ROFI-270776 format. One record per atom (N, C-alpha, C): residue in three letters; chain; x, y, z. Coordinates in steps of 0.05 Angstrom, whole numbers, always signed. Layout:
% residues N
+------+-------+--------+--------+--------+
: rest : kette :   east :  north :     up :
+------+-------+--------+--------+--------+
:  ALA :     A :      X :      Y :      Z :
...
+------+-------+--------+--------+--------+
***
This chain:
% residues 91
+------+-------+--------+--------+--------+
: rest : kette :   east :  north :     up :
+------+-------+--------+--------+--------+
:  MET :     A :    +17 :    -24 :     +0 :
:  MET :     A :     +0 :     +0 :     +0 :
:  MET :     A :    +18 :    +25 :     +0 :
:  ILE :     A :    +12 :    +44 :    -17 :
:  ILE :     A :    +27 :    +69 :    -19 :
:  ILE :     A :    +11 :    +91 :     -5 :
:  THR :     A :    +24 :   +105 :    +13 :
:  THR :     A :    +12 :   +127 :    +27 :
:  THR :     A :    +21 :   +153 :    +14 :
:  THR :     A :     +2 :   +170 :     +7 :
:  THR :     A :     +8 :   +196 :     -5 :
:  THR :     A :     -4 :   +218 :    +13 :
:  ILE :     A :    +11 :   +239 :    +18 :
:  ILE :     A :     +2 :   +261 :    +34 :
:  ILE :     A :     +1 :   +285 :    +15 :
:  ILE :     A :    -22 :   +298 :    +14 :
:  ILE :     A :    -25 :   +322 :     -3 :
:  ILE :     A :    -32 :   +346 :    +14 :
:  LEU :     A :    -15 :   +366 :    +13 :
:  LEU :     A :    -20 :   +392 :    +26 :
:  LEU :     A :    -36 :   +409 :     +7 :
:  ILE :     A :    -58 :   +421 :    +16 :
:  ILE :     A :    -76 :   +435 :     -2 :
:  ILE :     A :    -82 :   +463 :     +9 :
:  LYS :     A :    -78 :   +483 :     -8 :
:  LYS :     A :    -85 :   +510 :     -2 :
:  LYS :     A :   -110 :   +516 :    -18 :
:  THR :     A :   -131 :   +526 :     -5 :
:  THR :     A :   -156 :   +532 :    -18 :
:  THR :     A :   -163 :   +561 :    -16 :
:  GLU :     A :   -184 :   +569 :    -31 :
:  GLU :     A :   -196 :   +595 :    -26 :
:  GLU :     A :   -209 :   +593 :     +1 :
:  HIS :     A :   -205 :   +614 :    +17 :
:  HIS :     A :   -214 :   +613 :    +45 :
:  HIS :     A :   -243 :   +605 :    +48 :
:  ALA :     A :   -260 :   +617 :    +32 :
:  ALA :     A :   -289 :   +612 :    +34 :
:  ALA :     A :   -297 :   +583 :    +26 :
:  LYS :     A :   -279 :   +569 :    +13 :
:  LYS :     A :   -286 :   +542 :     +3 :
:  LYS :     A :   -272 :   +519 :    +17 :
:  ILE :     A :   -261 :   +524 :    +40 :
:  ILE :     A :   -247 :   +503 :    +55 :
:  ILE :     A :   -265 :   +479 :    +60 :
:  ASN :     A :   -288 :   +484 :    +71 :
:  ASN :     A :   -307 :   +462 :    +78 :
:  ASN :     A :   -317 :   +447 :    +53 :
:  ASP :     A :   -323 :   +462 :    +32 :
:  ASP :     A :   -333 :   +450 :     +7 :
:  ASP :     A :   -311 :   +432 :     -5 :
:  VAL :     A :   -287 :   +442 :     -6 :
:  VAL :     A :   -265 :   +427 :    -18 :
:  VAL :     A :   -260 :   +402 :     +0 :
:  GLY :     A :   -259 :   +406 :    +26 :
:  GLY :     A :   -255 :   +383 :    +44 :
:  GLY :     A :   -276 :   +361 :    +40 :
:  ASN :     A :   -301 :   +369 :    +38 :
:  ASN :     A :   -322 :   +349 :    +34 :
:  ASN :     A :   -319 :   +335 :     +7 :
:  LYS :     A :   -312 :   +349 :    -14 :
:  LYS :     A :   -308 :   +337 :    -40 :
:  LYS :     A :   -285 :   +318 :    -40 :
:  LEU :     A :   -263 :   +325 :    -26 :
:  LEU :     A :   -240 :   +308 :    -24 :
:  LEU :     A :   -247 :   +282 :     -9 :
:  ALA :     A :   -262 :   +285 :    +13 :
:  ALA :     A :   -270 :   +261 :    +29 :
:  ALA :     A :   -287 :   +242 :    +14 :
:  GLU :     A :   -301 :   +251 :     -6 :
:  GLU :     A :   -319 :   +234 :    -22 :
:  GLU :     A :   -304 :   +218 :    -44 :
:  LEU :     A :   -279 :   +226 :    -50 :
:  LEU :     A :   -264 :   +213 :    -71 :
:  LEU :     A :   -255 :   +185 :    -63 :
:  GLU :     A :   -259 :   +165 :    -80 :
:  GLU :     A :   -248 :   +139 :    -75 :
:  GLU :     A :   -218 :   +140 :    -75 :
:  GLY :     A :   -205 :   +128 :    -56 :
:  GLY :     A :   -176 :   +128 :    -53 :
:  GLY :     A :   -166 :   +148 :    -33 :
:  VAL :     A :   -183 :   +167 :    -25 :
:  VAL :     A :   -176 :   +187 :     -5 :
:  VAL :     A :   -186 :   +175 :    +22 :
:  SER :     A :   -167 :   +169 :    +40 :
:  SER :     A :   -175 :   +156 :    +65 :
:  SER :     A :   -181 :   +176 :    +87 :
:  GLU :     A :   -168 :   +199 :    +87 :
:  GLU :     A :   -172 :   +219 :   +108 :
:  GLU :     A :   -168 :   +247 :    +97 :
:  VAL :     A :   -183 :   +266 :   +108 :
:  VAL :     A :   -179 :   +294 :   +102 :
:  VAL :     A :   -179 :   +309 :   +128 :
:  TYR :     A :   -158 :   +326 :   +132 :
:  TYR :     A :   -156 :   +341 :   +157 :
:  TYR :     A :   -156 :   +371 :   +150 :
:  SER :     A :   -171 :   +387 :   +166 :
:  SER :     A :   -169 :   +416 :   +165 :
:  SER :     A :   -147 :   +423 :   +184 :
:  VAL :     A :   -128 :   +440 :   +175 :
:  VAL :     A :   -104 :   +445 :   +191 :
:  VAL :     A :    -98 :   +475 :   +192 :
:  THR :     A :    -80 :   +482 :   +211 :
:  THR :     A :    -70 :   +509 :   +212 :
:  THR :     A :    -44 :   +511 :   +196 :
:  GLY :     A :    -35 :   +535 :   +191 :
:  GLY :     A :    -10 :   +539 :   +177 :
:  GLY :     A :    -14 :   +549 :   +149 :
:  ARG :     A :     +6 :   +544 :   +132 :
:  ARG :     A :     +5 :   +554 :   +104 :
:  ARG :     A :    -15 :   +541 :    +87 :
:  TYR :     A :    -23 :   +517 :    +94 :
:  TYR :     A :    -43 :   +502 :    +79 :
:  TYR :     A :    -68 :   +500 :    +95 :
:  ASN :     A :    -91 :   +495 :    +82 :
:  ASN :     A :   -117 :   +493 :    +95 :
:  ASN :     A :   -125 :   +464 :   +101 :
:  LEU :     A :   -117 :   +446 :    +83 :
:  LEU :     A :   -126 :   +418 :    +85 :
:  LEU :     A :   -102 :   +399 :    +80 :
:  ILE :     A :   -104 :   +376 :    +91 :
:  ILE :     A :    -86 :   +354 :    +85 :
:  ILE :     A :   -103 :   +330 :    +77 :
:  ALA :     A :    -97 :   +319 :    +54 :
:  ALA :     A :   -111 :   +294 :    +45 :
:  ALA :     A :    -91 :   +271 :    +47 :
:  VAL :     A :    -99 :   +249 :    +57 :
:  VAL :     A :    -83 :   +225 :    +59 :
:  VAL :     A :    -95 :   +204 :    +40 :
:  LEU :     A :    -79 :   +194 :    +22 :
:  LEU :     A :    -87 :   +173 :     +3 :
:  LEU :     A :    -73 :   +147 :    +10 :
:  ARG :     A :    -87 :   +125 :     +8 :
:  ARG :     A :    -75 :    +99 :    +11 :
:  ARG :     A :    -84 :    +82 :    -13 :
:  ASN :     A :    -65 :    +77 :    -31 :
:  ASN :     A :    -71 :    +64 :    -56 :
:  ASN :     A :    -51 :    +42 :    -62 :
:  LYS :     A :    -59 :    +24 :    -80 :
:  LYS :     A :    -42 :     +1 :    -86 :
:  LYS :     A :    -21 :     +7 :   -107 :
:  ASN :     A :    -26 :    +26 :   -124 :
:  ASN :     A :     -5 :    +31 :   -145 :
:  ASN :     A :     -4 :    +61 :   -153 :
:  LEU :     A :    +18 :    +68 :   -166 :
:  LEU :     A :    +22 :    +96 :   -173 :
:  LEU :     A :     +3 :   +106 :   -194 :
:  ASP :     A :     -8 :    +89 :   -211 :
:  ASP :     A :    -27 :    +97 :   -231 :
:  ASP :     A :    -53 :   +108 :   -217 :
:  ASP :     A :    -61 :    +94 :   -196 :
:  ASP :     A :    -85 :   +104 :   -181 :
:  ASP :     A :    -79 :   +131 :   -169 :
:  ILE :     A :    -56 :   +135 :   -158 :
:  ILE :     A :    -48 :   +160 :   -145 :
:  ILE :     A :    -48 :   +182 :   -167 :
:  ASP :     A :    -36 :   +176 :   -189 :
:  ASP :     A :    -35 :   +195 :   -211 :
:  ASP :     A :    -62 :   +205 :   -220 :
:  GLU :     A :    -81 :   +186 :   -223 :
:  GLU :     A :   -108 :   +193 :   -231 :
:  GLU :     A :   -122 :   +210 :   -210 :
:  ILE :     A :   -119 :   +203 :   -185 :
:  ILE :     A :   -132 :   +218 :   -163 :
:  ILE :     A :   -121 :   +246 :   -162 :
:  VAL :     A :    -95 :   +249 :   -162 :
:  VAL :     A :    -82 :   +275 :   -159 :
:  VAL :     A :    -86 :   +293 :   -183 :
:  THR :     A :    -79 :   +283 :   -207 :
:  THR :     A :    -79 :   +300 :   -230 :
:  THR :     A :   -107 :   +305 :   -242 :
:  GLU :     A :   -125 :   +286 :   -240 :
:  GLU :     A :   -151 :   +289 :   -252 :
:  GLU :     A :   -173 :   +297 :   -232 :
:  LYS :     A :   -174 :   +283 :   -209 :
:  LYS :     A :   -196 :   +287 :   -191 :
:  LYS :     A :   -191 :   +311 :   -172 :
:  ILE :     A :   -168 :   +310 :   -158 :
:  ILE :     A :   -163 :   +331 :   -138 :
:  ILE :     A :   -158 :   +358 :   -151 :
:  ASN :     A :   -141 :   +359 :   -172 :
:  ASN :     A :   -136 :   +384 :   -185 :
:  ASN :     A :   -159 :   +396 :   -200 :
:  GLY :     A :   -180 :   +380 :   -203 :
:  GLY :     A :   -205 :   +389 :   -216 :
:  GLY :     A :   -225 :   +401 :   -197 :
:  ILE :     A :   -220 :   +400 :   -171 :
:  ILE :     A :   -239 :   +411 :   -152 :
:  ILE :     A :   -237 :   +441 :   -150 :
:  GLU :     A :   -259 :   +454 :   -154 :
:  GLU :     A :   -260 :   +483 :   -154 :
:  GLU :     A :   -254 :   +493 :   -126 :
:  GLY :     A :   -237 :   +514 :   -124 :
:  GLY :     A :   -230 :   +526 :    -99 :
:  GLY :     A :   -202 :   +519 :    -89 :
:  ILE :     A :   -189 :   +499 :   -103 :
:  ILE :     A :   -162 :   +492 :    -96 :
:  ILE :     A :   -143 :   +511 :   -110 :
:  LYS :     A :   -125 :   +524 :    -95 :
:  LYS :     A :   -106 :   +543 :   -106 :
:  LYS :     A :    -79 :   +531 :   -111 :
:  LYS :     A :    -71 :   +512 :    -93 :
:  LYS :     A :    -44 :   +501 :    -94 :
:  LYS :     A :    -44 :   +474 :    -80 :
:  THR :     A :    -28 :   +456 :    -90 :
:  THR :     A :    -24 :   +430 :    -76 :
:  THR :     A :     +6 :   +424 :    -76 :
:  GLU :     A :    +13 :   +408 :    -56 :
:  GLU :     A :    +40 :   +397 :    -54 :
:  GLU :     A :    +37 :   +367 :    -47 :
:  THR :     A :    +47 :   +350 :    -63 :
:  THR :     A :    +43 :   +321 :    -60 :
:  THR :     A :    +68 :   +307 :    -52 :
:  MET :     A :    +66 :   +290 :    -31 :
:  MET :     A :    +89 :   +275 :    -21 :
:  MET :     A :    +81 :   +246 :    -19 :
:  ILE :     A :    +98 :   +228 :    -28 :
:  ILE :     A :    +94 :   +199 :    -25 :
:  ILE :     A :   +112 :   +190 :     -2 :
:  ALA :     A :    +99 :   +176 :    +17 :
:  ALA :     A :   +114 :   +166 :    +40 :
:  ALA :     A :   +127 :   +140 :    +32 :
:  TYR :     A :   +152 :   +136 :    +40 :
:  TYR :     A :   +165 :   +111 :    +33 :
:  TYR :     A :   +171 :    +94 :    +58 :
:  ARG :     A :   +167 :   +105 :    +82 :
:  ARG :     A :   +171 :    +89 :   +106 :
:  ARG :     A :   +156 :   +101 :   +129 :
:  LEU :     A :   +143 :    +84 :   +145 :
:  LEU :     A :   +129 :    +92 :   +169 :
:  LEU :     A :   +148 :    +88 :   +192 :
:  ILE :     A :   +152 :   +109 :   +207 :
:  ILE :     A :   +169 :   +108 :   +231 :
:  ILE :     A :   +151 :   +117 :   +254 :
:  SER :     A :   +141 :    +98 :   +270 :
:  SER :     A :   +122 :   +105 :   +291 :
:  SER :     A :   +120 :    +84 :   +312 :
:  LYS :     A :   +116 :    +92 :   +337 :
:  LYS :     A :   +110 :    +73 :   +358 :
:  LYS :     A :    +80 :    +68 :   +359 :
:  PHE :     A :    +65 :    +84 :   +346 :
:  PHE :     A :    +36 :    +82 :   +346 :
:  PHE :     A :    +27 :    +59 :   +328 :
:  ASP :     A :    +13 :    +40 :   +339 :
:  ASP :     A :     +4 :    +16 :   +324 :
:  ASP :     A :    -23 :    +20 :   +312 :
:  ILE :     A :    -24 :    +30 :   +287 :
:  ILE :     A :    -49 :    +36 :   +274 :
:  ILE :     A :    -65 :    +10 :   +270 :
:  ALA :     A :    -53 :    -10 :   +260 :
:  ALA :     A :    -67 :    -35 :   +255 :
:  ALA :     A :    -78 :    -47 :   +280 :
:  GLY :     A :    -64 :    -45 :   +302 :
:  GLY :     A :    -74 :    -56 :   +328 :
:  GLY :     A :   -100 :    -42 :   +337 :
:  MET :     A :   -104 :    -17 :   +329 :
:  MET :     A :   -129 :     -3 :   +337 :
:  MET :     A :   -154 :    -17 :   +326 :
:  PHE :     A :   -151 :    -31 :   +304 :
:  PHE :     A :   -174 :    -42 :   +290 :
:  PHE :     A :   -178 :    -72 :   +297 :
:  ASP :     A :   -161 :    -83 :   +314 :
:  ASP :     A :   -165 :   -111 :   +322 :
:  ASP :     A :   -189 :   -113 :   +341 :
:  LEU :     A :   -208 :   -130 :   +335 :
:  LEU :     A :   -231 :   -134 :   +352 :
:  LEU :     A :   -223 :   -151 :   +375 :
:  GLY :     A :   -234 :   -144 :   +398 :
:  GLY :     A :   -230 :   -160 :   +422 :
:  GLY :     A :   -204 :   -154 :   +436 :
:  SER :     A :   -189 :   -133 :   +427 :
:  SER :     A :   -164 :   -126 :   +440 :
:  SER :     A :   -169 :   -110 :   +465 :
+------+-------+--------+--------+--------+
***
């Protein structure tokens, strides 16, 4: 699974609209409203680069209200936080 992090700057009045549209896209697993230079962060988890390419270049960049994006592909998870363990039933 490939994790992609996209920093998104929007028109101020469209933050919520853009966030909702992002959250509806298949392949987008999380959308965060954040402080700082960017307004939103989208996290994608996909099986291959072709899927990421389609989501980023066609779907996300086509959403009205997005002014700028910066896309990063994660190549290693370094964390003590056990995400998979959170979803184990009966733990």
